PADRENSE-458347 format. One record per residue (C-alpha): x, y, z; residue in one letter. Coordinates in Angstrom, 3 decimals, decimal comma, m for minus. Example, Ala and Ser with C-alpha at 12.3 -4.5 7.8 and 13.67 -1.06 7.14 Angstrom:
2
{pt {12,300; m4,500; 7,800}; a}
{pt {13,670; m1,060; 7,140}; s}
//
This chain:
81
{pt {m0,152; m4,006; 1,295}; m}
{pt {m1,051; m7,556; 2,271}; a}
{pt {1,479; m9,765; 4,024}; v}
{pt {1,910; m13,279; 2,678}; h}
{pt {0,441; m15,758; 5,215}; p}
{pt {3,759; m17,635; 5,424}; d}
{pt {5,667; m14,499; 6,416}; q}
{pt {5,547; m12,653; 9,722}; q}
{pt {4,976; m8,915; 9,430}; h}
{pt {7,819; m6,990; 11,050}; t}
{pt {9,017; m3,395; 11,204}; h}
{pt {12,745; m4,005; 11,494}; n}
{pt {13,920; m2,535; 8,176}; v}
{pt {16,130; 0,522; 8,546}; r}
{pt {16,780; 2,794; 5,587}; g}
{pt {15,388; 1,959; 2,172}; d}
{pt {13,615; m1,383; 2,139}; a}
{pt {14,514; m3,611; m0,787}; v}
{pt {11,475; m3,978; m2,994}; m}
{pt {11,155; m5,627; m6,365}; y}
{pt {10,543; m3,760; m9,601}; g}
{pt {8,839; m4,666; m12,867}; p}
{pt {9,098; m8,332; m13,714}; g}
{pt {9,689; m9,259; m10,074}; h}
{pt {6,148; m9,043; m8,740}; f}
{pt {2,960; m10,771; m9,747}; n}
{pt {0,690; m8,448; m11,701}; h}
{pt {m1,545; m9,051; m14,687}; k}
{pt {m1,765; m5,523; m16,038}; g}
{pt {0,656; m2,963; m17,370}; n}
{pt {2,728; m0,449; m15,459}; i}
{pt {0,992; 2,825; m16,297}; v}
{pt {3,012; 5,200; m14,135}; k}
{pt {6,388; 5,200; m12,437}; t}
{pt {7,070; 7,556; m9,526}; l}
{pt {10,433; 8,228; m7,894}; k}
{pt {10,878; 9,424; m4,314}; y}
{pt {14,598; 9,657; m3,593}; g}
{pt {15,960; 6,126; m4,000}; k}
{pt {12,455; 4,634; m3,946}; t}
{pt {10,602; 3,776; m7,157}; t}
{pt {6,842; 3,159; m7,089}; v}
{pt {5,174; 1,382; m10,008}; y}
{pt {1,441; 1,927; m10,578}; i}
{pt {m0,131; m1,014; m12,375}; c}
{pt {m3,456; m0,725; m14,192}; d}
{pt {m4,738; m4,023; m12,764}; d}
{pt {m4,747; m2,461; m9,294}; s}
{pt {m6,834; 0,590; m10,266}; c}
{pt {m10,580; 0,858; m9,756}; a}
{pt {m12,354; 0,382; m13,058}; k}
{pt {m15,960; 0,930; m11,983}; t}
{pt {m17,713; 3,395; m9,710}; q}
{pt {m18,494; 0,543; m7,290}; e}
{pt {m14,794; m0,449; m7,107}; e}
{pt {m13,863; 3,181; m6,495}; e}
{pt {m16,410; 3,448; m3,663}; k}
{pt {m15,020; 0,232; m2,115}; k}
{pt {m11,420; 1,542; m2,283}; v}
{pt {m12,443; 4,840; m0,678}; l}
{pt {m14,423; 3,055; 2,064}; e}
{pt {m11,462; 0,738; 2,788}; d}
{pt {m9,193; 3,785; 2,978}; l}
{pt {m11,619; 5,565; 5,315}; r}
{pt {m11,797; 2,549; 7,640}; l}
{pt {m8,015; 2,087; 7,664}; a}
{pt {m7,463; 5,792; 8,379}; t}
{pt {m9,865; 5,788; 11,314}; w}
{pt {m8,292; 2,596; 12,667}; a}
{pt {m4,901; 4,351; 12,749}; v}
{pt {m6,383; 7,493; 14,328}; i}
{pt {m8,215; 5,478; 17,008}; n}
{pt {m5,083; 3,456; 17,784}; e}
{pt {m3,063; 6,654; 18,254}; k}
{pt {m5,778; 8,097; 20,526}; i}
{pt {m5,822; 4,905; 22,617}; e}
{pt {m2,023; 5,120; 23,020}; k}
{pt {m2,292; 8,785; 24,014}; g}
{pt {m0,341; 9,883; 20,949}; e}
{pt {m0,891; 13,159; 19,143}; k}
{pt {m3,138; 12,879; 16,103}; v}
//
């Protein structure tokens, strides 16, 4: 998830982070799926889903790059992967 440029990214939240539900975040599409994990609710919005094969390839490539960045960072720190 992107961090707003006016906000510093921090990892100081303990327990369930307070997130905003439908009507509280900026999306153009419709909520197509709602998932619950304990006290956490995740809303899947159709405007954030890949609609073409090219968009899907881009999402998968971004995911691949992000995954390898995390793996390489752990290796550099000597952490178990």
